[in-house]
C-alpha positions as CSV (number, residue, x, y, z in Angstrom):
1,M,173.5,117.7,17.2
2,V,174.5,118.5,13.6
3,F,178.0,117.2,12.6
4,G,177.8,117.9,8.9
5,G,175.0,118.0,6.3
6,D,176.0,114.8,4.5
7,F,176.4,112.9,7.7
8,Q,173.0,114.1,9.0
9,V,171.3,112.9,5.8
10,K,172.9,109.5,6.2
11,K,171.9,109.3,9.8
12,I,168.2,110.1,9.1
13,L,168.1,107.6,6.3
14,S,169.7,104.9,8.5
15,L,167.1,105.8,11.2
16,L,164.2,105.3,8.7
17,V,165.6,101.9,7.7
18,I,165.9,100.8,11.3
19,V,162.4,101.9,12.1
20,F,161.1,100.1,9.0
21,V,163.0,96.9,9.9
22,V,161.8,96.8,13.5
23,I,158.2,97.5,12.6
24,S,158.3,94.8,9.9
25,L,159.5,92.3,12.5
26,K,156.4,92.9,14.6
27,E,154.3,90.5,12.4
28,D,156.5,87.5,13.2
29,A,157.6,88.1,16.8
30,G,154.5,89.6,18.4
31,A,156.6,91.3,21.1
32,F,157.1,94.7,19.6
33,E,157.5,97.5,22.1
34,F,157.4,101.2,21.2
35,K,157.6,103.7,24.0
36,G,158.5,107.3,24.4
37,F,159.6,109.9,26.9
38,A,159.2,113.7,26.9
39,N,159.6,116.6,29.3
40,I,159.0,120.3,29.7
41,D,161.2,122.4,32.0
42,F,161.3,125.9,33.4
43,E,164.7,127.1,34.6
44,T,165.9,130.4,36.0
45,V,169.3,131.6,37.2
46,K,170.2,134.2,39.9
47,G,173.6,135.7,40.3
48,S,175.1,135.2,36.9
49,D,174.7,137.6,34.0
50,N,176.3,135.2,31.5
51,N,173.8,132.4,31.9
52,E,171.3,131.9,29.1
53,H,168.5,131.3,31.6
54,K,169.0,134.5,33.6
55,Y,165.6,135.8,32.5
56,G,163.8,132.5,33.1
57,S,163.2,130.0,30.3
58,F,160.6,127.4,29.4
59,I,162.4,124.5,27.7
60,V,160.9,121.7,25.6
61,G,163.1,118.7,26.1
62,G,163.8,116.2,23.4
63,M,161.2,113.6,22.6
64,D,162.9,110.2,23.2
65,L,161.4,107.2,21.3
66,Y,162.3,103.8,22.6
67,I,161.9,100.7,20.4
68,S,162.6,97.1,21.3
69,E,161.9,93.8,19.6
70,V,162.4,90.3,20.9
71,I,162.7,88.3,17.7
72,N,163.1,84.9,19.5
73,D,164.4,83.6,22.8
74,R,168.0,84.5,21.8
75,L,167.9,87.4,19.4
76,D,166.7,91.0,20.2
77,I,167.0,94.6,18.8
78,L,166.9,97.8,20.7
79,G,166.8,101.4,19.4
80,E,166.6,104.8,21.0
81,I,165.8,107.9,18.9
82,L,165.9,111.5,20.1
83,I,164.0,114.2,18.4
84,D,165.7,117.4,19.3
85,P,163.5,120.5,19.1
86,E,166.4,122.9,19.7
87,E,168.5,121.6,16.8
88,G,165.4,120.5,14.7
89,L,166.8,117.1,13.9
90,I,166.6,113.4,14.7
91,D,169.5,111.7,16.5
92,L,170.0,108.0,16.9
93,E,171.2,107.6,20.5
94,R,171.3,103.8,20.9
95,F,170.9,100.9,18.5
96,H,172.1,97.4,19.0
97,V,171.4,93.8,18.0
98,G,172.0,91.2,20.7
99,Y,172.3,87.5,20.8
100,I,172.2,85.3,23.9
101,F,174.5,82.3,23.7
102,V,173.9,81.2,27.3
103,D,172.5,83.0,30.4
104,A,175.9,84.4,31.3
105,I,177.0,85.5,27.8
106,K,175.2,87.9,25.5
107,I,176.9,89.5,22.5
108,R,175.7,92.9,21.1
109,A,176.8,95.1,18.2
110,G,175.8,98.7,17.6
111,R,175.8,101.9,19.5
112,F,175.6,101.7,23.3
113,H,176.0,103.7,26.5
114,T,179.6,103.3,27.6
115,P,179.6,101.3,30.9
116,L,181.1,104.0,33.0
117,G,179.8,103.9,36.6
118,F,176.2,103.1,37.5
119,W,174.4,106.2,36.3
120,N,175.3,106.0,32.6
121,I,174.1,102.4,32.3
122,S,171.0,102.9,34.4
123,Y,169.6,106.2,33.0
124,H,169.4,106.9,29.4
125,H,167.5,109.8,27.6
126,G,164.1,109.5,29.3
127,A,164.0,112.2,32.0
128,Q,161.0,110.6,33.7
129,L,163.1,107.6,34.8
130,Q,166.0,109.4,36.5
131,P,165.7,110.9,40.0
132,T,167.0,114.4,39.1
133,I,166.0,116.9,36.4
134,D,169.4,116.7,34.6
135,R,172.3,114.2,34.6
136,P,175.3,115.0,36.7
137,E,177.5,117.5,34.9
138,I,180.4,115.1,34.5
139,L,178.1,112.6,32.7
140,K,176.5,115.1,30.3
141,F,176.1,113.6,26.9
142,E,178.7,114.5,24.3
143,D,176.4,116.7,22.2
144,D,175.3,118.6,25.4
145,G,178.9,119.5,26.1
146,G,179.9,116.4,28.0
147,V,183.6,115.6,28.7
148,L,183.5,111.8,29.0
149,P,182.7,109.1,26.4
150,T,179.1,108.3,27.3
151,H,178.4,106.6,24.0
152,T,180.4,103.9,22.1
153,I,180.0,102.4,18.7
154,G,181.3,98.8,18.6
155,I,180.7,95.4,20.0
156,N,180.3,94.1,23.6
157,A,179.7,91.1,25.8
158,V,177.4,91.4,28.8
159,G,176.2,88.9,31.3
160,R,175.4,88.0,34.9
161,F,175.9,84.8,37.0
162,K,175.3,83.7,40.5
163,A,177.8,82.2,43.0
164,G,175.8,81.1,46.0
165,D,173.7,84.1,47.1
166,S,176.0,86.6,45.4
167,V,175.3,88.0,41.9
168,F,178.0,89.2,39.6
169,M,177.6,91.3,36.4
170,Y,180.1,92.2,33.6
171,D,180.2,94.3,30.5
172,I,183.2,94.3,28.2
173,M,183.3,96.6,25.1
174,L,185.5,97.3,22.0
175,G,184.6,100.2,19.9
176,N,185.6,103.4,18.1
177,G,187.5,106.0,20.2
178,D,186.4,109.6,20.4
179,Q,187.7,112.7,18.7
180,I,187.4,116.4,19.4
181,I,185.7,118.4,16.6
182,E,184.0,121.7,15.8
183,D,180.3,121.2,14.8
184,D,178.3,123.3,12.5
185,N,177.4,125.7,15.3
186,N,181.1,126.3,16.0
187,D,181.0,124.5,19.3
188,I,183.9,122.3,20.3
189,L,182.6,118.9,21.2
190,L,183.6,115.3,22.0
191,Y,182.4,113.2,19.1
192,P,182.0,109.4,19.4
193,N,183.1,108.6,15.8
194,V,179.7,107.3,14.6
195,D,180.6,106.5,11.0
196,S,184.4,106.0,11.0
197,D,187.4,106.0,13.4
198,N,190.0,108.7,13.0
199,N,192.9,106.6,14.3
200,S,194.0,102.9,14.5
201,N,193.5,102.6,18.2
202,K,190.2,101.1,19.4
203,S,188.6,102.1,22.7
204,I,188.3,99.4,25.4
205,A,185.7,99.7,28.1
206,F,184.7,97.3,31.0
207,S,182.4,97.1,33.9
208,F,182.4,94.6,36.7
209,S,179.8,94.8,39.6
210,A,178.6,92.6,42.4
211,K,175.7,92.2,44.9
212,P,177.3,90.2,47.7
213,G,175.1,87.6,49.3
214,F,175.9,88.7,52.8
215,L,174.6,92.2,52.1
216,Q,171.9,92.1,49.4
217,N,171.2,95.9,49.7
218,L,174.7,96.8,48.5
219,K,176.0,96.9,44.9
220,V,179.6,97.7,44.2
221,G,181.4,98.0,40.9
222,I,184.5,99.1,39.0
223,S,184.5,100.2,35.4
224,G,186.8,102.0,33.0
225,N,187.6,103.1,29.5
226,Y,190.9,103.4,27.6
227,Q,191.1,105.2,24.3
228,R,193.1,107.4,22.1
229,V,191.5,110.8,21.6
230,H,192.8,112.8,18.6
231,S,191.4,116.2,17.6
232,K,190.1,116.7,14.1
233,E,192.8,118.0,11.7
234,G,192.7,121.8,11.5
235,L,190.8,122.3,14.8
236,L,190.8,125.9,16.1
237,V,190.1,126.8,19.7
238,D,189.6,130.5,20.3
239,G,191.1,131.1,16.9
240,S,194.4,129.2,17.6
241,P,195.2,125.8,16.0
242,V,195.1,122.9,18.5
243,D,196.5,119.4,18.0
244,I,195.3,117.1,20.8
245,D,196.6,113.5,20.7
246,I,196.2,111.8,24.0
247,L,195.9,108.3,25.5
248,Q,193.1,108.6,28.0
249,T,192.5,106.2,30.9
250,I,189.3,106.5,33.0
251,I,188.7,104.4,36.1
252,V,185.4,104.5,37.9
253,P,184.6,102.8,41.3
254,A,180.9,103.0,42.1
255,F,178.6,101.9,44.9
256,L,174.8,101.8,45.6
257,F,173.2,101.0,49.0
258,N,169.5,101.1,50.0
259,V,167.7,100.4,53.2
260,N,164.2,101.3,54.4
261,G,163.5,103.7,51.5
262,F,166.8,105.4,51.7
263,E,169.3,105.0,48.9
264,I,172.8,106.4,48.5
265,G,175.1,105.9,45.6
266,G,177.8,107.5,43.6
267,D,180.5,107.3,41.0
268,Y,184.1,108.5,41.3
269,F,186.0,109.3,38.1
270,Y,189.8,109.1,37.8
271,I,190.8,110.6,34.4
272,R,194.4,110.4,33.2
273,N,195.3,112.2,29.9
274,K,198.7,111.1,28.6
275,D,200.3,112.9,25.7
276,K,200.8,110.2,23.1
277,N,204.0,112.0,21.8
278,G,205.5,112.3,25.3
279,I,205.9,116.1,25.1
280,D,203.5,117.2,27.8
281,E,203.3,115.8,31.3
282,D,200.5,113.5,32.2
283,K,197.4,115.3,33.5
284,I,195.5,113.7,36.4
285,N,191.9,114.8,36.8
286,N,189.0,113.6,38.9
287,G,185.4,114.1,39.7
288,Y,182.5,112.5,41.5
289,Y,178.8,112.7,42.4
290,I,176.9,111.3,45.4
291,L,173.1,111.0,45.3
292,L,170.9,110.5,48.4
293,T,167.2,109.7,47.9
294,Y,164.3,108.8,50.1
295,S,161.2,107.1,48.7
296,L,158.0,107.8,50.6
297,N,154.8,106.0,49.7
298,E,156.1,105.4,46.1
299,Q,155.0,109.0,45.3
300,W,157.3,111.5,47.0
301,M,161.0,111.3,46.7
302,P,163.2,114.1,48.2
303,Y,166.8,114.0,47.1
304,V,170.2,115.6,47.5
305,L,173.0,115.4,44.9
306,T,176.5,116.8,45.4
307,E,179.1,116.7,42.7
308,S,182.6,118.0,41.9
309,R,185.0,118.1,39.0
310,N,188.7,119.0,39.4
311,V,190.8,119.7,36.3
312,E,194.6,120.0,36.4
313,A,195.9,123.2,35.0
314,G,197.2,123.0,31.4
315,D,195.2,119.9,30.4
316,K,194.6,120.5,26.7
317,Y,191.7,118.0,26.5
318,F,189.6,119.8,29.1
319,S,190.6,123.3,27.9
320,A,189.5,122.5,24.3
321,L,186.1,121.3,25.7
322,S,185.8,124.6,27.8
323,S,185.6,122.5,31.1
324,G,187.2,123.4,34.3
325,D,186.7,123.0,38.0
326,L,183.1,122.6,39.2
327,N,181.2,122.2,42.5
328,E,177.5,121.8,42.6
329,T,174.9,120.9,45.3
330,I,171.3,120.1,44.3
331,V,168.3,119.8,46.7
332,G,165.1,118.7,45.1
333,I,161.9,116.6,45.3
334,K,160.3,114.3,42.8
335,Y,156.5,113.6,42.9
336,N,155.1,110.7,40.9
337,T,151.6,111.7,39.8
338,N,151.4,108.1,38.5
339,Y,153.9,105.5,37.2
340,R,154.2,107.4,33.8
341,S,154.3,111.0,35.0
342,C,156.3,113.0,37.5
343,I,157.0,116.5,38.6
344,K,160.4,117.5,39.9
345,A,161.5,120.8,41.5
346,E,165.0,121.6,42.6
347,G,167.4,124.3,43.7
348,R,171.1,124.3,42.7
349,L,174.1,126.0,44.1
350,V,176.8,126.1,41.4
351,D,180.5,127.1,41.6
352,D,181.8,126.9,38.0
353,D,185.3,128.1,37.6
354,N,184.8,130.8,40.3
355,D,181.4,131.9,38.8
356,K,179.0,131.3,41.7
357,Y,175.3,131.4,41.1
358,N,171.9,129.8,42.0
359,E,169.6,127.8,39.7
360,Y,166.0,127.0,40.2
361,A,164.2,124.5,38.0
362,I,161.0,122.6,37.7
363,Q,160.2,119.7,35.3
364,W,157.2,117.8,34.2
365,A,158.4,114.5,32.7
366,V,156.2,111.8,31.1
367,S,156.4,108.4,29.4
368,F,154.0,107.0,26.9
């Protein structure tokens, strides 16, 4: 997504430097890994005259390039680069350098996926890996119109340790908060402040999860993010000036349970937007998704996903991002032609702010 010509040039130059450094390290480390993901979709919509896919659309998804380098037994580098055919640009989605002090403590610096729930830390930009064609609406990436901070630029500590038969994991992050901006296409977006922070408050994110020894098939977790979100100076929404300055608290309990090929999991999102100046009342919003899958012979995987987003009336944050109530049910099937290629087909029933319609989509996703 283009956020300004000068910034885009800087981003591309930075990307080239990163690729050069990582490739140069190959000679010494011998563990260089360069992988990629791509997908082609077809989507059609019935029952809505306002949807861009009402006539049926073939869609070339972004080409996602994944780079990793283990420099030694303690130091590593990871990068994820998205080539977006729609915007005609290169976007650096993830890049971080990590150092392992001990097994239970690893420090990383760079750009990460914010540890909110289980989906956002499990599935990145490679469509072939995730069970559904698209991410849940509440976890859309920022430049796709997402409403939550799915990326953070900063520093974090991650690790895992065992206590008896139980396994515990944590992720604590400090980074730049988000701001709400208008991009070059006149879209109002949440922007993760890649090159600078627009206020003195830093975002704080955390994730704690556990696999209890008495029930190894269960994983439970709690995560959250606290940040100040300030709109860019001079922001116009529908032609009117908007000044958004909120303290946002997000709390996400999550679970994952699997047995005999069945897996059920989900994230619940509690989102509190507090006016920093104390003028407007606090706005409490929430959302969730629940995903049920069944793996059959490691090839066929039918799935059902249901999700909901509930937005309190008068919330300036969600209003600026053109997001309201949403209910969606998805029924689909994933067929793995082999371990690097899959075909997914699904039908969706969508109720988006009282606009009800059906979507049908098919996707061929590959890794290489």
